[in-house]
C-alpha positions in Angstrom: 98.6 -66.2 -2.9 96.5 -64.4 -5.2 94.2 -62.0 -3.6 90.2 -62.5 -3.7 89.0 -60.2 -6.9 86.3 -58.0 -5.4 83.5 -57.2 -7.5 83.1 -53.6 -8.0 79.6 -51.7 -6.5 77.3 -50.1 -9.1 75.6 -46.9 -7.9 72.1 -47.9 -6.9 70.7 -44.6 -8.6 72.4 -45.0 -11.9 71.1 -48.7 -11.8 67.4 -47.9 -11.2 67.6 -44.6 -13.5 66.6 -42.3 -10.3 67.2 -38.6 -11.5 66.5 -36.7 -8.1 66.8 -38.1 -4.2 64.0 -37.3 -2.4 64.4 -36.7 1.3 60.9 -37.4 1.9 61.4 -41.2 0.5 63.3 -42.5 3.8 63.2 -46.1 2.7 65.8 -45.5 0.3 67.7 -43.2 2.3 68.2 -45.5 5.3 70.2 -48.1 3.0 73.1 -45.3 3.1 73.2 -44.8 6.8 75.0 -47.0 8.8 73.7 -48.4 12.1 75.3 -45.5 14.1 73.2 -43.0 11.7 76.0 -41.8 10.5 76.3 -41.2 6.1 77.9 -44.0 4.9 81.1 -43.3 2.6 81.5 -43.9 -0.9 83.3 -47.0 -0.7 80.8 -48.5 1.4 77.9 -47.3 -0.4 79.1 -48.1 -3.9 77.2 -44.7 -5.2 78.9 -42.8 -8.0 80.2 -38.9 -6.7 77.4 -37.5 -7.9 74.6 -39.5 -6.3 76.7 -39.7 -3.3 76.6 -35.8 -2.8 72.9 -35.6 -3.8 72.0 -38.6 -0.9 74.3 -37.1 1.9 72.4 -33.6 1.1 69.0 -35.8 1.1 69.7 -37.4 4.3 70.9 -34.0 6.0 67.5 -32.6 4.6 65.3 -35.6 6.1 67.3 -35.1 9.4 66.2 -31.8 9.6 62.5 -32.6 9.1 62.4 -35.2 11.7 62.2 -37.9 9.2 65.7 -39.4 9.8 67.1 -39.1 13.5 70.8 -37.9 14.1 71.4 -40.7 16.7 70.0 -44.7 16.6 67.1 -45.1 18.7 
């Protein structure tokens, strides 16, 4: 039996030509957070290494500024 071929995920930020990730844009950052408000790993989010680091930093800043919660409500 053959394994099903998985489609490679493409980085959201590279695809949309977004240079810098803003911590104030909560709508985009929520895409890369799980239901338990944990930062999604690279294999689930599909981001490239550079954007994974930038998005993690932006999520942490948004949490500090109380734009994103640390725990689910």
